[in-house]
N, C-alpha and C positions, 0 to 999 in steps of 0.2 A: 861480673859487675857491669861491664859495658853493655852486655846483652840485656840486662835488666833495665838500664837507663833508656836503651833504644825502645824497649817494649813500653815503658812508661810514657816516653815522648809520643810514640805511635798511638797510645791510648788517648792521650790529651788531644792530639790532632783529630782523632776519630770523634771524640766527644764534641769538639769545637765545630766540626763539620756538621754533626747531627743537630746541634743547637741552631746553627745557621740555616739549615734546611727547614727546621720547624718554624723559625722566626719568619723566614721568607714566605712560607705557606700561610701562616697566620696573617701576615701583612697583605696578602692577596685576597683574603676573604673579606668581603664587604658586607656590612650590616644592611639588611633590607631597608630601603627608604620608606618613611611613613607615607609619602606621596610619590609613588613610583612614576617614572617617566613613561608616557604613552604616546603612541603615534598611530594615525589612521590616514589612509590614502585611497583615492578612488579616481579612476579614469572616467570622465564624462565627456562624450563627444570627442573633440580634439584636445581636451584639456585634462591635465593631471592636477587634482586638488589634494593637498596634503596638510594635515594639522599635527602639530606637536604641542604637548601640554603635560603637566604633572597632575596626577589623579588623587586628590585628597579623599579621605573617608569621612563619613558622618560621625562615627564613634559616639553615638548617643547625644550629640550636640544639636542645638537649634542653629541652623546655618544662616538662613536669610532673615535679616532683621536683628541678628545678634553677632555671630561670627563675621558675617558679611553684612555691614550696615546698609539700610535702605538709603537711596539718594546719593550714594558715593560710588564713583567708578572703581571697579575691582578688576584684578588681573585675569579673571576668567579661569583660574586654576591655582596651582601652588608653585612655589620655587621659581623657576625660570619663566619668562613671559610665554603666554599662550600665543602661538603663531599659526597663520594660515598662508599657504603658498599656492600660486596659480602658475601653471606653465605657459599659459596664453592669456590674453586679455579676456576679462569676463564683465558681466553687467550685474551690479548689485544695487537694488533700490532705484533703478532707472539711471544709474551712473556707471560709466565704463571705468574699470580699474585695470591698469596695465599689469602685465605678467610680473611676478615678483612676490616677495614675502611681506606680510603685514602682521603686526601684533594686534591682538584683540583685547578689548576691555568691555566689561559689562556693567551698566548702571541699573541695579535692581530697584524696584519701587514697590511700596506696600499695596497700593490700590490702583496704580496706573500701569501702562505698558512699560516694558523694560527697553533700554537702549543698548544696542551692540555697536561699539566703536571699532572701526578698522583703521588703525594708526598708520599714517603714510610714511612715517620714519622708522617703523619697526622698534620703537622705544619700549622700555620697561616702564611699569607704572611709577617706579621711583624717580624717573626723570621729571615727573610732575608734582613731586612732593614739595610742599612749602609750609614751613612752621608746623610740621607733623600732619598736615592735611593735603589731600589731592587738590591741586589747582585746576578746577574743572574747566575754566575758561581757556587756559593754555592747552589742556588736553584736547578739548573740542576743536581748537584751532588747527590741530594736526590731524584731524579726522580726514581720511581719504573719502570716507562715506560713513554715515551712521544709519542704522535701521532700528525701527521700533517693532518689538515683538510682543505678543500676548502670551505670557506664561500660563501653563495649565498645571493644576495640582491634582495629585493622585493620593489614594489612601496608602499605597505601598511605598516604602522607603527604598530609594535607589542608593545603596551604600557608597559606591564609588562614583565620583564625577566621571562622566563618559561623554565623548563626542562620537557621533557616527555620521557617515556620509553615504547617501543613497543616490544611485545614478538616475532614478526615476525613469523618464522617457529617453535617457541618454542625450538629452539636450540641456535640461535644467536639473541641477543637483539640489538635493535637500540635506541640509546639515541640521542634526538634532542634538540638543544638549539635554542631559538628564543628571540630576543630583538631588539628594534628599527627597522631597515630594514634588519637585518642580521639573517640568520639561517644557521646552519650546523648540521651534524650528524656524529656519529661514532658508530662502531659495537663492541659488546662484545660477544665472543664465550664462551658459558657456558660449553663447552666440554661434551655434553651429550653422544656422542658415546664412548668417552674414559671412562667415568664413568660407562657406561653399560658394557664395556669390563672388567673393574675392578670388578664389581659385579659378572659377569659370572665366572671370574677366581676364586673368593673367594668361590662361591657356587657350583663349579664343584665337 
């Protein structure tokens, strides 16, 4: 009788352990994100340029003008803020930006150039929401710099939002955005010649 109770208890403990293992295994399995996190990095000259963003899909939708309204700053991706980080100072649009991380917003337009905002505070777009709308004046006030770009349209659909960074001549980087039927690029001067001059001055 005692032996039977011992075997029963042992069986219960074994089943409990099995259920625990199965539960923990299932808890560790994560459902694939609709807009997976993406990262791209490129060394250009003396500078490492890194971008982090979430990559949404078109999924048969009209993106620009509907999902992403014209004339309203957008977070340039999905989920968390889209960010760009420089390991050294760079020049963007004729203005020097210090090394560090900046969040990016994009204002698309139907028939004009688009604006790329580099946020000096690294804020999310939600920091500028007021009465359900983006406070454009407050957002632009925190621009470290803004660039106007001319988007190009293609016949083919680029399903996933993608950023790429090209080293070009290893002095000026080219960042390219592609999503739906839209693509555009902007350039980042990593100031290689200026940095070489500074090094030469220091070691003379």
